[in-house]
N, C-alpha and C positions, 0 to 999 in steps of 0.2 A: 280221750283225745286232748292234747295240750292246747291251751288257749293262746292265740297269736294276737299281739297288739301291733297295730300299724305304726310305723315310725313317721313323724311329720316330714314331708318332703322338703328338701333344701333347694332354694332358688337363689339365683344371682342376677343382679340387675346393674346395668351401667347407666349412670346419670351424667349428662353433659349440661352444665348450668352456666348461663351467661348473664351478665348484668353487673351490678356493683356487689361483687362477691369476694373481692380481695382487699385485705387490710381492714376488714370490718368484723372479724371474728367468725367468719363462716366456716372455715375448716375446723376450728376447735368446737364449734357448735355441732358439726357433723360427727366429730370424734366422740364428744360426750354422749350424743344421742345413740350412736352405735354401741357404746359400752353399756348404756342403760338398758338397751334392748337385747344385749348379748348377741350382736351381729358381728360378722367378720368382714374383712376387706380392706380397702384403703381409700384415701382422698388425697388429691394433689392439685396445686395450681397449674394452669396451662396459660399460654399467651391469650387464649380465647376466653378463659374464665376458670371454672373448677370442674374437675372430672372425679367421679366417685364410682367405685365398684363395691357393692354391698351384698352380703350373702346371709341367708337365714331362712326361717320359715315364712310362708306367705303372709300370715297375719301380722308378724312383726315387721316385715318389709312394708306392708300397707300402712302400719302405724308410723314407720319412718317417713314414708312418702307424704303422709298427712302433715307431719311436723315440719318437713321442708317447705311445704306450701303455706302453712298457717302460723308457724312459730319462729320466724326468722329473727336473727339478731337485729337490734334497732336500726342499724345503718345499712343493712343489706337490702338490695332491690334486685329481684330476678326479672329479666326481660325475656329469657328463653330457657326452657327446661325440657330436654329430650330424655326419654327413658326407654331403654331396650332391655329385653331379657337375653342373657348370655349363659353359656355353660357354667356349671358350678366348678369351683376350684377347691384347693385343700388348705385355704387360709386357716390359721389357728387363732388369729387375733385381728384387731382393727388398728391400722397404723396411718400416720401422715407421711406421705412420700415426698421426696424432693420435687421441685417443679419440673414439669415435662414440656415437650415440644408441641408443635401444632400451629394452626393458623392464628394470626393475631386479631383480637377484637377487644382491645383494652377499654375499660370504663373506669374512670377515676372517681373516687369518693369525694363529695363536697366536704367542706369544713362543717363540724357539728358542735352543738352546744354541750356543755358538761353534763354527764349523765347523773342520775340520782345516786348511784353507788359511789362515784367519785366525789360528789358533793357531800355526802355523808362522811367520807374519809377526810375531806378537806377541813372539816370542823371537829374532828375526833382527836382530842389531845393524846389518846393512846396510840394513834396511828403514826407510822413513820413518815407519812406525807402530810402531817398536820400543818395547815396554813401554807402549803407549797403551791405557788401560783401557776404551776405547770402540770398539775396532776391530770392524768388522762388514762384511758384504757382502750381496748378495741372497740368499745361502744360509743366513744366520744372523742372530741378534740380536733386539732388541725389536721387537714389532709391536703386538699388542693393547694392551699397557700404555701405549703412547705415542700412540695414535690419539685425536685430539680431534674429528674429523668426517670426512665423506666428500665427494669421493672421496679415496682414500688417496694423497695427495701430501704433500710435505714441509711446506707451509704448514698442513696439517691434522694435524700431529703436534707433539709437544713439542720437536722439533728446529727448529721455525720460528725460534727465537731465535738460531740458529747458522748464519749465511750461509756457503756453501761457499767455501773458498779456491780459487785457480785450479787447483791440482793435483787437488783433490777434484772440482771442477766438470768437469774433463776426463774423469775416470773416470766420473762420473755420466752424461755425454752419449755415451759410447762404447758402442755395442751389443756390441762384442766384449770388453768389460771385465766382470768378474764383479760390479762395483759399479754397473753400468748401472741407473739409476733405483732404486737402493737408498736409500730415504728416510732411514734413520738414519746414513748414512756421515758421517765426520768424521775429523779428524786432530789432532795436537798443536797445530797452528796455528789451526784454525778451530772446534774442537769443545769439548765439555764437559771439565771438569777435576775432579780429586778434591781434597778438603781433609780435614785431620785436626784435630778440635776436641776440647777438653775437655768434660766433661759440663755445664760452665757456659757453653759456647759460645765459649770463647776459642780463636783460631786458633793452631795449633802448627806446621803444615807444609802445603804444597800440592804438587800434581803427584807426581812419583815419590818425592820425599822423604816425602810423606804415607804412601805405601804401605810404604816400607822402615821407617819408624818404627812403623807399625802392626804389622808383623811382630815387631819387638822387644818391643812392649807385650804382644802375645799370648803370646810366649815367656815373659814375666815374670809371667804369670797374670792380666793385665788382662781385663776384659769390654769388648768393642767392639761398638757398634752399627754395622753395615755396610749401606750402602744398595745394594740390588741392582736387579734388573729390575722386579719387581712390588711391592717394599716393602723394609723393613728386616729384617735378621737380627740376632740377638744371638749373638756368636761368642766362644768360649773354646777354649783347648787341651783337646781331648777326653781327653787322658791325664793331666790335672792335676786330682786329686780336689778340692783346695781351690777352684780356679777354678770347677769344675762345681757344687760345693756352694754357693758364694756366688751363682752364677747362679740356682740353684733357690730359694734363700732370697729373693733380690730380686725374682724374677719371680713369686713366690707360686705356684710349680708344684711341689707336694710330690713327686710320684712319676711323673707322666706322662712317658713316654720322650721324650728329645730326639733330633732328627735330627742325623746326623753326615755331614760332607762329607769325602771322602778325595781325595787328589790324582790317583789313577789306579786302574785295575782291579787292578793288582798290589797296591796298598795295601789294596784291598777284600778281596782273597783272604787277606791276612794277618790280617784282623779277623773275617772271616765265611766261612761255607761257602756259596759262591755257585754257582749253576747257570749253564749257558750262556745260558738265556733271561733270567735275572735280570741277567746282565752286559750282554746285548744291550739290554735295556730301560734300564738305568742309563746306557749310553753312547749312547742314541738322541738325536735332536735335541730331544725333549721333556724329557729329563734329569729324570725324576721321582725322588722318594725311593722306594727299593725296600725292603720289609721282608724281611730275610734272617736266617737262623739265625746267631747269634753263635758264634764259636769259643770253647771253654772257656778257652783260654789267651790270649785277647785282652788287649792292653795298655790297652784303653779303661777309663776310670773306671767302676767298678761303679755309680756314681750316675747314669749316663746312662740306663739302662733297668732300674731296680730290679725284682727278682722277675720277670724276663722273659728268656727265652732267645733272643729275637729283637731285632733292631735295625734302624732305618731308615737306610740309606746312600744317598748321592747323590754324583755327581761334580761338579766345578766346571762351571758352565754360562755364567758371565759372565767376560769378560776379567779383571775385577778379582779374581775368585775364583782364577783361575790365577796371577795375580801374587802373591797372598797365600800360596798353598799350595806352589807348585813348590819342591822341595828344602828346604822349611822345616818342614812338619808332617806327622806320620803321619795325623792326623785333627783336624778342628775341629768342635766343636758349632756347628751353624748352625740355630738355632731361630727361629721367627717372632718378629719384633720387636714384642712386645706384652706387656701384663700379662695373665695368664690370663683367658679369657672375653671379651677385647676383640679387635677385628679388628687385623690387622697394620698397623703405622704405615707410611705411604708419603709423606707430605708432610714437608719438612724441619723447619718450625716445630713441627708437631704431634709429630714424632719427638723433637725436643729437649725438648719439654715432657713428653711421656708416658714417655719412656725415661730421663730424666735420673736417676731414682732407681735405675735398674738398671745402665746402662752407665757405665763409667769414661771412655770416649772414644767419639767419633763419627767414622767414616770415611764421608764423604758426598760427593756430587757435585752439579753444577748442571744436570743434565738432569732436568727434572721427570718424575714418573710421573703419568700422568693417571688410570689406573684400577688400584687395588691388586689384586694377585693372588698368593696364597700358593703355596707349592710343592705340586705334586701328589704323592699318596702311593698306592702300590699294592703288591700282593704277587702271587705267581704261584699260580694254582689250576687244576688239570687242564690244565696246559701252556699256560695263557692268563693274561693280566694281569687282575687284579681290583682295581678302584679302591676305596680308602678315602676319598680326597679328590681331586676332579677340578678342577684349577685351571691354574696356569701350564704352558704347553706344549700343553695340550689344549683349553682354553677360548679362544675360543668356537667350536670346531669343531662342525659340525652333525651330528646323528643323523638318518638317513633314516627317516621314518615309513612304515608299510605302506599308508597311504591319505592323501589330501589333507585339510587342515584350513584353516579361514578364519584370518585374522590374529588371533592371540590371545596372551595373557600368562598363564602359570601361575606362581602366587606361591610354590609350594613349601610347606615345613613350617616349624616353629619352630627345630628344631635342625639343625645342618649345612646351613644355608640355601643354596639356589641357586635361581635363577629360570629359566624357560624361555620363550623367544619362538618361536612356531611360525607357519609360513605355507606353504601348499601341502604338499609332502611333507618339508619341512625343519623340524627342531626344534633350536633353538640354545640349549643349556644354558649358563648363565653359569658363571663361576668360583665356587668355594666362597666363601661370604660369611661364614659363622660362625653362632653361636647367637644368635637374635634375643631376647636377654635384657637388653640395655642400649641406651641411646639411640645410642651411637657405632656399634654394629653395625647398628641400624635405619636410621641415616642412610646407611651404606654400602649397605644394601639398596636404598634409594630412588635413590641415585646410580647404582647398577648398572643398575636398570631404565631410568632416563632415558638413560644412556649407550648401552646395548645397543640400545634402541629407535631411538635416533638414528643409530647407525652401520649398523644393518640397513635403515634407510630405510622402515619401515612402522609404521603406527599400529594397535595392537590394537583390535579391535571386540568382544572378549570376554575376560573374565578368569576364571580358575579358581583355587580355593583349597581348603584343608582344611576339613572340617566343624567342627573345634574353634573355638568362638566367641571364645576368648581368645588365639589365636595372633596375634601382631603382623602376620604375613603375611596372615592372613585379614582383619584390620581394614584393612590397606592396600588389599586388593582391594575391600572393601566401600566404602571412602572414595574409590575411584578414579572413581566415577560411570559406569563401564563395565558393561554387562550381565554379571551374575555367575552362575557355576555352581559348586555345592559338590560336592566329591569326597571320599568316605570314604578315610581314610588308607591302609588296607591294600589297598583296591581300586586306589589309585594305585600302590602297590608292584607289584601284579600286572601292571597295564598297562605300567608302566615296563619291566619285564623282557620282556614280550611285544613291546613296540614296538622295543626295540633288537635283538631277535632276528628282527624282521620277521614275527611271528606274527599270525594272525587267527583268528577262530572262538573256541571255548571251550577252556579249559585247567583243570587243577587248580593252584591256587597254595598252596604252603606258605610262609606269611608269618610269620616269627619276628622280633620286635623287642622293644624295651623298653616303648614307650608309643605308643598311637594311640587317638584318640577314636572309639569304636565307634558304630554306628548306633543302639544301644540306650542310649547315654549312659554306658556303662561304659568302663573302660580295657581295650582289646584288646591283643593282642600275641603270642598263640600260636594262629594262625589257619590254617584250611584252607578255602580259597575255591574255588568252582566257577563259572566264568564267563569273561567277556572284557571288551572295551571297553564293550559295551552294557549291562552289568549283571553282578551276581554274586549268589551264594547262599552264606551262611555254612554250609558243609557240616559243619564240625567246629571244635572249639577246645579249649584246655586248660580244665580245670575252674577256674572263677574262685576266687580266694583273696583274702581281705581284705588291704589295704595299711594296716597300723596306723600312724596318723600322716600318712596321705596322702603328699605329696611327700617327707616325712622318710624314708619307707621306701626311697626311691630312693637317698638319701645314706647311709643306715644299713642295710646288708643284714641285720644281725642281726634287725631287725624282721620281715623276710620269712621268716627261718628260724623264728622263733617262730610266725608265722602258719601256715606249712605244717605245722609240728609239731603245733600245736593242731588243725589240720584232720585230721591223721592219727591222733593219739593222745589228743586231748582235754586235760583238766587235767593229765595226767601230763607234758606239755611243760614245766610250770613247777616240777615236783618232781624230775625226774631230772637227772643231771649231764651237761651238754653245753656246748660252747664258747659258743653264742649266749646261754645263760642268764646267763652272767657279766656281760653288759652290762645286765642288768635287776636292780636292787637288790631284795632279798627283800620289802621293804615295798611295792614298786610292782608286784609280780607279780599280785596280786589285781586291781588296777586295770587292768592290761594285759589280763588274761583277760576282764574285763568289757567292755573296749573291743572285743575280738574277738567275744565272745558276742553283744553287742548291735549290733555294726556301727557303733560310735561313731567318727567321724572315720576310718573304715576302708573307703574305696571298694573295690569289687571289681575285680580285674584278672585277665585270662587271659594276662598277659604272660610270654613265654618268658624275657625278660631278668631278670624278678624271680625266676623259678625258679632261674636260674643264680646270682643273688645269694644266695638262701637256702642253696644248697649250698656256696657259697664261704664263707659265715659258719659253717656247720655244721662245715666242715673247718678252721676257725680260720685261714682265709687272709685274709679281708677282712671286717671288721665295719663300717668306714666307708670311703667312697670319696672320692678327691680329683679324679677325672675320670670322665667318662661311660664305663660299661662296664668299669671297672677290675676288679671282682670276676670277671666272665666271662673277661677276658683272662688274669688270673692263674690261674683255674681251668683254662683251656685249656693254659697253659704247664705247669702241674703234671701234667695228664693226659698231655701229650706226653712227659713225663719218665718215664712208667711203663715199667719194664723187665721186667715180669712176663708179657709177651705179651698176647694177646687176652683180653678179659674178657667174661663173660656179662652179660646185662641184669639189673637189679633188676626186681621185679614192678611192673606197672602195669595199669590196666584201661581199657577203652573202654565207656562207658555209652551205651546206645541208648534214646532217648526218641522216641516216635512223633511225627512231623512236627516234631521239634526237631533241631538240629545234634548230631552225635556229640560226646561229651565225653571228652576224654583225661584220665584221673585218675591223678596220680602219688602219691597219698596213701600207697599201700602201699610206695613206694620208701623213704620216710623211716625207718621202723623198720629196714629193711635196712641203710641207711647207718649208723644208730646201732649196730646189731649189729656191723658191720665195724669201726667205731671202737673199740668195747669190746674186740673181738678182737685189736686191735693191727695190723690190716691197714694196709699202707702207704697214706698219703693219696693218693699218685699213682695207685695202683691203683683206689682208690675214685673219684677224679675221672675216670679213664678209663672205669670202669664206668658212671658217671653219663652221660657222653657217649654211650656205647653204648645206654643205656636210652632217652634222648631220640631217638636215631636210629632204633632199632628201633620205638619207639612211633609216630613220625612215618611211618615206612614202612608200618606196619600200617594206620593210619588212611587214608593215601593209597591203599592197595590196596583198602580197603573202598569208598572214594568212587569209584575207578576202576571197580570192579565194578558199581556201581549206576548210573553215568553213561555208561559206555563211553568215557570220556575217557582217553587214554593219553599226553598231553603234560603234563608237570609243570614248573612254574617255581619256583625258589628265590629268595626276595627278603626283604628286611628286614635290619636291622643285625646280627642274630645270625649271619647267613651271612657275616660277616667272619671267623667262627671257622673256621679251615681244617680242623681235625680233625672237627668235627661235619658240615661241608659234605661232606667226603670220605666220611664214613660214610653219609650219606643219599644222596648222588649214586651211590655204588657199589651200595648195596642196591637202589635203585629201578631202576637200569640193569640189574642182574642179573635183575630181575623182568620185564624187557621193556618198561619205560616209557621214554619219551623225555624226558630231563631237560635243562632250559635254565637257565643261570645268567647273571649280569651280566658284561659284558665292556667296555662303552663308558661306562657310568655306574655310580656306586656302588650297592651293594645297600642301603645305609643311607638316611637321609632326604635325602642329597644327590642322590638320583635321583628323588625324589618328583615334582618338577615335570614331568619328562618324562611320567610316567604321567597326571598331571592334564591335561596338554596333549592327550594322545591321547584320553582319555575325553571331555573338553569338546569337542574338535573333532569327535568322532564324534557326540555328541549334537546338535551344531549342524547337521550335515548329515543 
């Protein structure tokens, strides 16, 4: 009897994949994988993502599935993957089909740092892209900053003006080449070029000569404006005190830290005490600025981060950066190309005009930037990244909402502006735009809304904004003609942290920041909220204190020191000797006391940020500030330098009023601080004890609220939670008490994350 061998059964599967899967080498990855496994079928782009039909034996299809889950191209991110079995077909090969139709669900790839393959080619004398400043492939390079429209094809990018040469076109059309359908690819022959100009716009050199001459200029102490992926940087040798000082003077940036670029992780380790996670984040495709602890023996200029033991480091992420830095510098300052409070310059004519008074020379190129995007900034907290600024490398990556929302726009806040466009369960937060306090930044705000709406392919039917009537973002929302919903500032903070952590229901929110328009018309900022997306209750807050001079008290922390002292010890605040009193001439003290007594030009605030300002002034650290949060940052740095071990809390009280929120009163803390100052206690120990006091008090209030509400989930949000020391103290204390604490990971705790919370609240109200 003849022996019969069973033939392996042929199966066919359809995969529908959504996420960042276009323009990132996903189709050629699928094509190569199918050929390696001897599978047949096809793959194509659709408006919703990528569709695959794949056919072969069951074991090979399982191997294919595993690779799609676990071996994606570096820039690909899958947010949805549906797989169904379908009838077998008679395919004889595997092909890439033209794009197909379907519902739209576009997700745009963020800009990415140069990959290792392109870096190797960049310095390979035998390669045809040797020292080419715009080398790229499907695994790296500019994306969001050069997209002008959809679909994401070369004609809809700023590379449209650079037709591909035959060699580049061959790579572009070859599915087995890593440059297959890489829209930004180019070479020396067909692509953009760099130029070196004087501040007056006179041409000095082009191509590689421009790079080599720029290196010499930097070594000689010149300030260069360098055009990057999302805008211009201002660059100087980071070890040259004179150059850094001149940059500070010209940029009108008195003391705010500068970002520093280092050529390698080895260089980073020579300048800072870096952890494994910090180094991994620094060398990731997103290439953010990471705030790390500075080595005491660092050769960096002390002017880079005055009065600060931390420094922001990043690695080169564009080919031009690598060409400038390799074997040439230990570190370069690479700060945003702007004058303080203005958005980063990104158009060549604008840059030459706005930066001519700062830069000695301009190293620019002729590839246009369509949308400006600053560098992202983060630090590590609790073993996870914590954003200070979310921009290049991360925007416009979507955050998944825990529930669907209708198409809507959230306009964000006034400071650290970012907008959010949401639809379904996807919320797309824009790059950091800046503080909406001048027309240039407001114009950038409008351009970002228009651009992001266009490339995402949907029209908002609802707009959310802050309660504050004078925010430019709120006025923009009101003028849009779209149905409007108003969201209280700290409620938005609460919802933002909830949304990115996928939480629903009610939680306790500890929301600490500098300024936020309260539901009662006063300035909030030291808040304990109970609630969720559907609403909130102000369960507790810091005892309000006057802000003498209004906004002047934000710029001059000594005013808040006098306010808190007056609240604590009355008229004695003006007669005893302490550092804050030195800023108030004797003849003006009676007038100042009257201002506080009668509440003249002294709006009330519960702000945690203003409390930090007061203590910073009282410890003679900071009486005026040159940037937002400076007093708090320097107070934290001082507290971290405390070498006297753990410290106890100063006294504080929690005031109970029937049917009113709890009030956390720090008045009794201030006499304790004065006593310690008089006793000659180290200011670092006092600063540490202050942090411990705020943490202990916040923990006590939170436990009281938890006891009366049975809520055991706590979120920490607001700009004050950029303070690592305070965050650690509160997080640790609450966790030890059995509460579940959630912090930000995907968006900043500061106002840069407000728009996400607005979107979640507005979307929930609509449904």
